[in-house]
N, C-alpha and C positions, 0 to 999 in steps of 0.2 A: 422317430429318430432325429434327433438332432444333430443338422450338416454343417453347423459352424464351425463345429472345433475339425471337422475336415478339411476345411476349406483355411481355418487361420493356421493352425500349427504350422505348416510348412514355413507361411509368411513371419513368425519368429525368427527367422534366420535370412541373416542381413545378403547373403551369397544367392538365396532363394530368389530374394526381391530381386534382386540387378538381374539373376538372372531370367526371370521372369519380364522384366523391363526391354531385357536385350532380346528374347525370343520375340514378344511382339513386335518389338520395333526394325528386325528381322523379318518379317513375316509378310508387315506391311509395304516395307520396301519392294522386298522381293516379288507380290503380286502384282505390283505397277509393274515395275518393269518388266517383271514375268509374261504378263498381257501382251509387251509388243514383241519377245523372243516367240511366241507360242503364235501370233499371228503370222508371224513370218518365217516360220518352219527353221530357227535357229536356236532350237534346243540342242544340236548335236552342235551347234558352237560355243554354248556356253557351258555346255560338260567336256568340251577340248581347254577350255580358255578356265575352266575350275582346275583341272591337273594342272596345264602350265603354266604355274605361277608357284609349284611347288619349289622350283630352282632359287626363287627366291626368297621362300622363308627358309630354307636352308642355309641358302649366304648369309641371310640375317642372320640367322644363327651363328653363321663361324666369326660373323666380324663382329658381332656384339656381347657375343657368352651368352648368347641365351637371355636377352635382354627381351621382354615383350612388345615395349613399345618401338624397339628398333624394329622390330620381325614385323609390328603390321605395315608402317610404311616399305618397307625394302619389298612385302607382297605386294602393296600397293602398286607402288613403281613397276614390278615386274607385271601385275598384271596389264598394268595401263601400256606400257611396251606390248607386252603380248598380242594384244586385242589389235593393236595397230598390224603389228606383224603380219597376224594370222590377214585382217584386213586388205592387207594389200596383196597379202599369198593369194588371195582367195581371187581377186578382182585381175591382179598382172600377169596370174599364171595359167600355163597353155595345157594344165592337166583341169580335173574337174574340181571345183569349188571342196564339195567333199573328202577329196582325195588330198588336194593340200591342207585343210584344215587336219586331216588326218595325219599327214607327215610331222607338221609342225605338234602335233598335241602329244606323239610319240615321244620324238628328242625331247622336248621339253620334260615330259614326264621321266622319260627315261633320265636325262641330266639330274632332276630333282633327287629320285633315288639313287641315285648312283653315287650323289654328296652327301643324302643319310647315311647311307653302308660306311661311308670314310670317318664317320661320327659317333662313335659308338655311347659314348657319353648321351647324347642331344636324341636317341633314339626314342625313348618313351615321350620326353617331352613334343618332340616332332607329331608324335602318332595324335598329337591332340589334335593338329590342325588338321590333320585325315578325316578324325571322326568325332570332331568338335569337343568344345569343354563348356559351355555354358555354363557352368558354376563358379567353376573359374574367370570369369567376368568382371574385372574390377572397373572400379568407377571412372578410373581413365577407359578403360575401354567403351563405359558406357559413353562416354562423353564422344569417343573419335568415332561409335557407329551413328551418335545423333548428329554429328557438326556431317557427316560422310552422307548419311542416310538421308539430312535434312536438303542437303546441297543435289541430289540423286532426285527426289521428289521435287524440287524447285524448277531443275531443269526441264525438267518431262510436263512438268505443268505451262514451261515460259513457248515448250516448242509442240506442244500437244497436238495442234493443228497440223501442222507441220510434217509430225512423225505419224500420225493418222493418216494422213495422203499417201506416205510414203511405204507403208503396211500396206496398204487397200491397193493400191495403184501408183507402182514406181512410175510407170509410161504416163499418167498425167500429173506427177511430182515435177518430170522433166519440163512438159509443154508446161508446166506453170514456170519454170526457171526457175525453181528450188533449188540450193548448192546439195545436191543430191548427193555426191559423195563425202560433204562434209558433214551432213546430217547422219550418212552412216555411220562414219569416224566417232561423232559424237556420240551416237546409241550403244557401239560398240565398249566406247570408254563409258557410258553408266552401268552396263553389264559386269563392266571390268571389278568396277567400285563396289556392286553391290555385292560380287562374288566375293570381293575380301572383309565387303561389311560382313559378311555373312559364317566364315570363317570359323571365329571363335563360337558360334553356336551348332551348327549343325557339322562343322569340318569341311572338307574341299571333296570327299569320298559322295556326301548328299546334300551338297548344293544345289545341284542340279533339280532335286525334287522341288524345294521349297521355291526353284523358280518357277517352275512347271504345271507343279500340281494346283497351289492354290487357284491362278489363272485358269486351267483347265474347268476346274470345279465351277467355278464363276461362268466359265460360257456354256455351261449345259442350264444357265439357270436363266440366262440373259444373252440377248443379241446386240444389244447396246454396249461400248468398249468404256465409257465413262462409268457405269453401273457395273460393268465388271471388274474393271479396278475395284468401284469401292468394294463391291463383296468377296475379291479376292483378297484385299485387305484384310477383311475383317475374317472370313477362312484362315489366314496365315496367323493372325494374334491369336484367334482362338485355339489353332493347331500347337503354336508355342508355347502357352500359358498351362495346354489340359496335357501337353506331352510331356510336360514336366513337372506336373502333378503326380501322372502314371511314375515318371524316372521313378518321383521319391518313395511313393505308396509301395512300388513294386522292384524298386532295386534293379533298375534297368539304366542301360547309358542313355544319358538326355538327347544325344541328336538321332538315335534313331526311334527314340519313343517318338519324338514329335513330329517326324516323318512320315510316321505309322497312321500316327493320328489322322494326318491331312489326308494320307491316302486312304483310308476310313471315311472320310467324309467325301471323298470323291468318286469311290462306290459308292457311296448314300446316295450321292447327285445323279451318278448315274442310270442310278435303281427307278428313284422317285422323281427327279426332275421333271416339271410342268411339263406337258406336252414334247418330250423330248429323252422323257427317261426308258426304261426297257416295261417297267408296271406299265404307265400308260399307253406303250403302241399296244402293248397285250390287250388293254382295257379297249384301246379303238380295233381293234381286229377283231374281239368276238365282237361287239357292236357290229360291226362291217357284217 
Protein backbone atom coordinates (compact mmCIF):
# COMPACT_ATOMS: atom_id res chain seq x y z
CA UNK A 1 0.00 0.00 0.00
CA UNK A 2 1.40 3.38 -1.06
CA UNK A 3 1.23 5.70 1.95
CA UNK A 4 2.80 8.69 0.21
CA UNK A 5 -0.52 10.13 -1.06
CA UNK A 6 -1.97 9.68 2.42
CA UNK A 7 0.64 12.00 3.88
CA UNK A 8 1.06 14.34 0.93
CA UNK A 9 -2.58 15.09 0.08
CA UNK A 10 -3.22 17.51 2.98
CA UNK A 11 0.02 19.32 2.14
CA UNK A 12 -1.48 20.45 -1.17
CA UNK A 13 -3.48 23.02 0.78
CA UNK A 14 -1.68 26.09 2.09
CA UNK A 15 -3.98 26.38 5.13
CA UNK A 16 -3.04 22.83 6.17
CA UNK A 17 0.68 23.58 5.90
CA UNK A 18 0.28 26.74 7.96
CA UNK A 19 -1.84 24.83 10.47
CA UNK A 20 0.79 22.12 10.87
CA UNK A 21 3.55 24.67 11.35
CA UNK A 22 1.47 26.45 13.98
CA UNK A 23 0.56 23.19 15.76
CA UNK A 24 4.21 22.08 15.83
CA UNK A 25 5.36 25.42 17.25
CA UNK A 26 2.66 25.40 19.90
CA UNK A 27 3.53 21.82 20.85
CA UNK A 28 7.19 22.72 21.38
CA UNK A 29 6.65 25.93 23.35
CA UNK A 30 3.87 24.46 25.51
CA UNK A 31 5.97 21.40 26.39
CA UNK A 32 9.01 23.43 27.45
CA UNK A 33 7.07 25.89 29.62
CA UNK A 34 4.69 23.14 30.72
CA UNK A 35 7.61 21.23 32.24
CA UNK A 36 7.95 23.97 34.85
CA UNK A 37 4.17 24.22 35.24
CA UNK A 38 3.99 20.51 36.03
CA UNK A 39 7.03 20.43 38.32
CA UNK A 40 5.72 23.34 40.39
CA UNK A 41 2.15 22.09 40.57
CA UNK A 42 0.80 25.11 38.70
CA UNK A 43 -1.69 23.29 36.48
CA UNK A 44 -4.67 25.02 38.11
CA UNK A 45 -2.98 28.40 37.64
CA UNK A 46 -2.49 27.65 33.93
CA UNK A 47 -6.14 26.70 33.53
CA UNK A 48 -7.29 29.80 35.41
CA UNK A 49 -5.06 32.08 33.34
CA UNK A 50 -6.27 30.55 30.07
CA UNK A 51 -9.85 31.38 30.97
CA UNK A 52 -9.02 34.75 32.54
CA UNK A 53 -7.94 36.23 29.19
CA UNK A 54 -11.42 35.82 27.71
CA UNK A 55 -12.41 39.45 28.56
CA UNK A 56 -9.37 40.66 26.61
CA UNK A 57 -10.40 38.61 23.59
CA UNK A 58 -13.95 39.95 23.76
CA UNK A 59 -12.80 43.54 24.30
CA UNK A 60 -10.38 43.25 21.40
CA UNK A 61 -13.24 42.20 19.14
CA UNK A 62 -15.38 45.05 20.39
CA UNK A 63 -12.70 47.72 19.93
CA UNK A 64 -11.23 46.50 16.64
CA UNK A 65 -14.44 45.35 14.98
CA UNK A 66 -13.14 41.78 14.74
CA UNK A 67 -9.63 42.41 13.35
CA UNK A 68 -7.69 39.25 14.20
CA UNK A 69 -4.34 40.94 14.69
CA UNK A 70 -5.75 43.43 17.18
CA UNK A 71 -7.55 40.68 19.09
CA UNK A 72 -4.24 38.81 19.42
CA UNK A 73 -2.52 41.79 21.08
CA UNK A 74 -5.49 42.50 23.33
CA UNK A 75 -5.41 38.85 24.44
CA UNK A 76 -1.66 39.07 25.06
CA UNK A 77 -2.00 42.23 27.13
CA UNK A 78 -4.83 40.79 29.18
CA UNK A 79 -2.93 37.54 29.76
CA UNK A 80 0.12 39.38 31.07
CA UNK A 81 -1.95 41.61 33.36
CA UNK A 82 -4.00 38.65 34.58
CA UNK A 83 -0.87 36.63 35.35
CA UNK A 84 0.55 39.46 37.46
CA UNK A 85 -2.80 40.02 39.24
CA UNK A 86 -3.23 36.33 40.00
CA UNK A 87 0.36 36.14 41.23
CA UNK A 88 -0.10 39.20 43.46
CA UNK A 89 -3.41 37.97 44.87
CA UNK A 90 -1.94 34.52 45.51
CA UNK A 91 1.09 35.89 47.37
CA UNK A 92 -0.46 38.78 49.26
CA UNK A 93 -3.90 37.42 50.11
CA UNK A 94 -5.07 36.15 53.50
CA UNK A 95 -6.81 33.22 51.81
CA UNK A 96 -5.33 30.05 50.35
CA UNK A 97 -3.60 30.31 46.98
CA UNK A 98 -6.05 28.02 45.17
CA UNK A 99 -8.97 29.99 46.61
CA UNK A 100 -7.51 33.30 45.44
CA UNK A 101 -6.86 31.91 41.96
CA UNK A 102 -10.41 30.51 41.80
CA UNK A 103 -11.92 33.90 42.64
CA UNK A 104 -9.92 35.77 39.99
CA UNK A 105 -10.51 33.01 37.43
CA UNK A 106 -14.28 32.91 37.99
CA UNK A 107 -14.64 36.69 37.92
CA UNK A 108 -12.60 37.15 34.73
CA UNK A 109 -14.28 34.27 32.93
CA UNK A 110 -17.74 35.49 33.91
CA UNK A 111 -16.83 38.97 32.69
CA UNK A 112 -15.70 37.54 29.36
CA UNK A 113 -18.87 35.48 28.90
CA UNK A 114 -20.97 38.51 29.80
CA UNK A 115 -19.20 40.64 27.20
CA UNK A 116 -19.60 37.96 24.53
CA UNK A 117 -23.32 37.67 25.29
CA UNK A 118 -23.78 41.33 24.38
CA UNK A 119 -22.09 40.95 20.97
CA UNK A 120 -24.43 38.73 18.99
CA UNK A 121 -22.64 39.20 15.70
CA UNK A 122 -19.29 38.06 17.07
CA UNK A 123 -20.41 34.98 18.98
CA UNK A 124 -19.36 32.49 16.28
CA UNK A 125 -15.96 34.10 15.71
CA UNK A 126 -15.25 34.26 19.42
CA UNK A 127 -16.08 30.57 19.72
CA UNK A 128 -12.90 29.91 17.70
CA UNK A 129 -10.90 31.26 20.61
CA UNK A 130 -12.65 28.87 22.96
CA UNK A 131 -12.07 25.73 20.91
CA UNK A 132 -9.33 26.69 18.46
CA UNK A 133 -9.25 27.25 14.71
CA UNK A 134 -5.81 26.16 13.59
CA UNK A 135 -6.92 25.90 9.96
CA UNK A 136 -7.63 29.62 10.00
CA UNK A 137 -4.02 30.51 10.86
CA UNK A 138 -2.63 33.20 8.58
CA UNK A 139 0.97 34.01 7.68
CA UNK A 140 0.78 36.96 10.08
CA UNK A 141 -0.39 34.62 12.85
CA UNK A 142 2.58 32.35 12.16
CA UNK A 143 4.98 35.25 12.53
CA UNK A 144 3.36 36.25 15.83
CA UNK A 145 3.65 32.67 17.09
CA UNK A 146 7.26 32.33 15.93
CA UNK A 147 8.39 35.63 17.46
CA UNK A 148 6.64 35.19 20.80
CA UNK A 149 7.34 31.47 20.99
CA UNK A 150 11.01 32.11 20.22
CA UNK A 151 11.11 34.80 22.92
CA UNK A 152 9.64 32.37 25.46
CA UNK A 153 12.20 29.70 24.58
CA UNK A 154 15.10 32.16 24.73
CA UNK A 155 14.10 33.48 28.16
CA UNK A 156 13.53 29.95 29.42
CA UNK A 157 16.99 28.94 28.20
CA UNK A 158 18.63 32.04 29.70
CA UNK A 159 17.03 31.47 33.11
CA UNK A 160 17.17 27.67 33.03
CA UNK A 161 19.34 27.25 36.15
CA UNK A 162 17.35 29.80 38.14
CA UNK A 163 14.00 28.22 37.23
CA UNK A 164 15.44 24.78 37.99
CA UNK A 165 16.45 25.72 41.52
CA UNK A 166 13.18 27.57 42.09
CA UNK A 167 11.13 24.59 40.92
CA UNK A 168 12.87 21.93 43.01
CA UNK A 169 13.91 23.87 46.11
CA UNK A 170 12.45 27.38 46.70
CA UNK A 171 14.21 27.55 50.09
CA UNK A 172 17.59 26.97 48.44
CA UNK A 173 16.74 29.63 45.84
CA UNK A 174 16.12 32.15 48.63
CA UNK A 175 19.30 31.06 50.41
CA UNK A 176 21.29 31.65 47.22
CA UNK A 177 19.76 35.13 47.15
CA UNK A 178 18.06 34.61 43.84
CA UNK A 179 15.34 37.18 43.05
CA UNK A 180 12.60 34.67 43.84
CA UNK A 181 9.65 37.06 43.51
CA UNK A 182 10.91 38.47 40.23
CA UNK A 183 11.57 34.98 38.84
CA UNK A 184 8.08 33.89 39.83
CA UNK A 185 6.54 36.80 37.95
CA UNK A 186 8.76 36.17 34.91
CA UNK A 187 7.57 32.54 34.83
CA UNK A 188 3.94 33.64 35.17
CA UNK A 189 4.37 36.02 32.23
CA UNK A 190 6.03 33.28 30.15
CA UNK A 191 3.04 31.03 30.86
CA UNK A 192 0.71 33.86 29.84
CA UNK A 193 2.52 34.37 26.53
CA UNK A 194 2.50 30.62 25.87
CA UNK A 195 -1.25 30.46 26.44
CA UNK A 196 -1.89 33.30 23.99
CA UNK A 197 0.34 31.64 21.40
CA UNK A 198 -1.77 28.48 21.80
CA UNK A 199 -5.15 30.18 21.43
CA UNK A 200 -5.50 29.89 17.68
CA UNK A 201 -4.43 26.25 17.67
CA UNK A 202 -6.36 24.56 20.48
CA UNK A 203 -8.37 27.39 22.01
CA UNK A 204 -8.85 28.56 25.58
CA UNK A 205 -10.73 25.44 26.64
CA UNK A 206 -7.96 23.01 25.62
CA UNK A 207 -4.79 25.03 26.23
CA UNK A 208 -4.15 23.40 29.60
CA UNK A 209 -3.94 19.99 27.94
CA UNK A 210 -1.09 21.14 25.68
CA UNK A 211 0.70 22.73 28.64
CA UNK A 212 0.55 19.64 30.84
CA UNK A 213 0.08 16.45 28.81
CA UNK A 214 3.30 16.46 26.69
CA UNK A 215 5.38 17.35 29.75
CA UNK A 216 3.62 14.68 31.84
CA UNK A 217 4.22 12.11 29.10
CA UNK A 218 7.91 12.96 28.99
CA UNK A 219 8.16 12.81 32.80
CA UNK A 220 7.22 9.13 32.63
CA UNK A 221 10.13 8.47 30.27
CA UNK A 222 12.94 10.36 32.02
CA UNK A 223 13.83 12.03 35.31
CA UNK A 224 16.17 14.64 33.82
CA UNK A 225 14.59 18.03 33.13
CA UNK A 226 16.47 18.85 29.88
CA UNK A 227 15.56 15.45 28.42
CA UNK A 228 12.00 15.90 29.66
CA UNK A 229 11.74 19.21 27.83
CA UNK A 230 13.15 17.73 24.63
CA UNK A 231 10.90 14.66 24.71
CA UNK A 232 7.89 16.78 25.66
CA UNK A 233 8.56 19.11 22.73
CA UNK A 234 8.77 16.11 20.40
CA UNK A 235 5.50 14.72 21.78
CA UNK A 236 3.79 18.09 21.49
CA UNK A 237 4.93 18.70 17.90
CA UNK A 238 4.06 15.15 16.84
CA UNK A 239 0.62 15.41 18.46
CA UNK A 240 -0.05 18.70 16.69
CA UNK A 241 0.80 17.41 13.22
CA UNK A 242 -0.81 13.98 13.71
CA UNK A 243 -3.94 15.55 15.18
CA UNK A 244 -4.30 17.71 12.08
CA UNK A 245 -3.97 14.70 9.79
CA UNK A 246 -6.71 12.92 11.74
CA UNK A 247 -8.82 16.05 11.68
CA UNK A 248 -8.45 16.20 7.90
CA UNK A 249 -9.36 12.58 7.22
CA UNK A 250 -11.97 12.03 9.94
CA UNK A 251 -13.61 15.45 9.54
CA UNK A 252 -13.44 16.33 13.23
CA UNK A 253 -12.46 19.57 14.97
CA UNK A 254 -8.71 20.17 14.89
CA UNK A 255 -8.20 21.36 18.50
CA UNK A 256 -9.82 18.36 20.20
CA UNK A 257 -8.12 16.02 17.71
CA UNK A 258 -4.68 17.36 18.67
CA UNK A 259 -5.41 17.05 22.38
CA UNK A 260 -6.75 13.50 22.02
CA UNK A 261 -3.63 12.37 20.16
CA UNK A 262 -1.57 13.90 22.95
CA UNK A 263 -3.67 12.05 25.53
CA UNK A 264 -3.23 8.74 23.73
CA UNK A 265 0.53 9.27 23.89
CA UNK A 266 0.32 9.88 27.63
CA UNK A 267 -1.74 6.72 28.19
CA UNK A 268 0.76 4.71 26.12
CA UNK A 269 3.65 6.04 28.23
CA UNK A 270 1.68 5.34 31.40
CA UNK A 271 1.34 1.72 30.33
CA UNK A 272 4.71 0.85 28.80
CA UNK A 273 7.23 3.46 30.00
CA UNK A 274 10.48 1.64 30.92
CA UNK A 275 10.67 0.89 34.66
CA UNK A 276 7.76 3.21 35.46
CA UNK A 277 4.90 2.00 33.25
CA UNK A 278 2.07 -0.20 34.47
CA UNK A 279 3.13 -3.14 32.28
CA UNK A 280 6.72 -3.01 33.58
CA UNK A 281 5.52 -2.91 37.18
CA UNK A 282 3.28 -5.93 36.62
CA UNK A 283 6.19 -7.85 35.07
CA UNK A 284 8.37 -7.01 38.08
CA UNK A 285 5.71 -8.27 40.46
CA UNK A 286 5.47 -11.55 38.57
CA UNK A 287 9.25 -12.03 38.57
CA UNK A 288 9.40 -11.18 42.26
